[in-house]
N, C-alpha and C positions, 0 to 999 in steps of 0.2 A: 482284561483289564488292559493286556498289552496289546490290544486291537485300540482299545480308546487313545493309549497313547504316543501310537505309531500316526493314527490319523490328525492326533493334536499336534504331532511333531513335526505332521505333512502340512498343516494348514500355519503352522509356526515357521517352516521353510516356503511356505509356499507365498505367505505374509511378508518375510523379508526377502525373495524372491521378488516377489509385486514391487516392493517400496523399493529396492535398487535399481528396478527396472526404471521405477516413476521419476527416481535420482539422476538416472542414466542417462533419461529422454530429457529433464531440465538441465541435467548439467548441459548435454548436446542442444538444447534449442536456446540457453543461452551462449553457450559458445557461436552458433548459429547468429545470432542477434548480434551478438559482438564483432564476427566478422562482417555481418553485413554493413554494422558500424564505422569498422574499420575501413570495409571498401567505398561506403559512403563518402567520409573523411577523406581518403585518398582521390578520390573521383573529384572532388570538391576541391582538394588542395591542387591537384595537377591540372585541375579547371584553371584556378587562378592563376598557376603559374604560367599555365598557357597564353591564356589571358596578357599575364605581364609581359611574355618574352615575344607576344603578337606587338603590343604597346612600343616594345624596345626595338623592334623592326620597324615599324612604323615612323618613331620617330627617327629613329637613324635614317632611314631610307628617304623622310623630309628633309632632316639635316644634309644629306650629302646632294639631295637635287637642289636644295636650297643651296649650298655652296658652289654648285656647278651652275646654277642662275645666276649668281652675285657674279662668279668670275669670268662668266660668258657679257654679263652685260659692263662688268669694268672693262674687259677685252672689247668692247664695243666702245664704248667712252673713250678708251687710248685710242684704239685705231681712229674716232672723228675726229677725237683733238690732234693726232697725228697730222691727219686731213687739212685740218684748219692752219695747223702750224705751218707746213708746206704752202698752203695760200698765203700768211704772212707773209712766211720768207719770201716768195715768188715777189708779194707786191714791194716790199722793200729792196729789192734787187731790181726791182724794175724803177723805183725812184733814184735807185742809185745810178743806173745806168742814164735816166734821164738827168740825174745831175751832172752825170758826166757829158753829157751831149749838147749840154747849156753852151750859149752862143762866149766869145769870149770875155765881152762887157760885164752878163751876168753872173760869170763865175769870178770876174775883179770884185765886182760889189762885194760879192759873200768872201770873198778874201780877206776885202778891206775890213770887214765890219768884224771877220775873227780875228786880222792882226790888230785891230783899233783895241778889242777886248783883252785879248790874249799876250800879247808883248810889254813886259815892264821896262823895259830901256834896255840897251845893249845886247842883246841879242842876238846870233846870225840868223839869218832865214834861208833855210835849206828848201825850195819850191819843187813842185813837181813839174815835168820837163813843159807839160801843157800849159803851166802857169809861170814858166819862168817871166817871161815879158812881164805880164801885170805883176807880178811880184817887184821887178826892176823898178816901174812905175811908183808902185807903192811905198816902196823903202823910200826911196826919195822923194816921195809927197810926205812923209812923219819924220823931217831931221829931230824932233825935237825926242822921239826915241831912240837915238844914237843906234841904228839897227844898221847889220849890213848884212848881204846878197852874198852865200855861197857860193861858190863857181864850180859844187857837183849837184847834181840834181838829187832829189827825193827818188826814191822805191817807193811812189802812190802815186795814184792815177789823178789825184786834184789835189789842190790844196797847197798845205806847206809846213814844215818841223821848224821849230825853234828850240833855239841851242841856245840856251842859257850856263852860265856857270854853276855847272855841277845840276844842270836839269835839263829834260828834254820836253818840250808838247809837242804832241801829236795834232795837228790841225790840218790834220787829211780830210776829204770828203769822205769818204769812208768813216773816220772818228767822228767828222762830225754827224755823218747818220746813225750809228750807233747810239750817239746820245738821245737826238730825235725817236728813235725807235724803243728805246729804252723809256722816253717820257710819252710816248705817243701810242705805245705798242696797244695798249689798252683799249682808248678810242677807235683803234683801227679794226681791232678785234669787233668792239661793239659795230660799229660801221657796217663790216661785213658780213657780221653772223645774229644779229640782232633784229 
């Protein structure tokens, strides 16, 4: 009987060991499956993060390149505008030089028009040295304005300055051209560049 109980005990032990090994295999398989799932999820998360970072990098690269392109385009437009401005400045400088080189009779007509328009009466006319004779004749031709001619010349290239009680009007060719430029600069731009 002792033999039977030993072999029954052995079978029981073998069965317990077998079940334990089966449970261990099942736990190991479950653990390996869990590791595989964790690894798969980690790889998926890493791939998503890599894609997200790549997308951010591409967006940052496009933004940086776009910024440089925008700045370059603006710089190009500024440069073109500066060059156009220089051409317009040169055109008005040539117009000013042309006004200064007009014959005495034409200069006198220009001064007569400005004097008739700007003089209110009782002012002192301070002429440019180049227009002194013309202004002398114009002042004497307008007795109704009660104008007087200064014995000093204005520090201008052409035209005159009106000195009134508490005010001064710049009627120089330079001032006249500045007014014309303000009114006509857009038209000159369109004529030159459109």
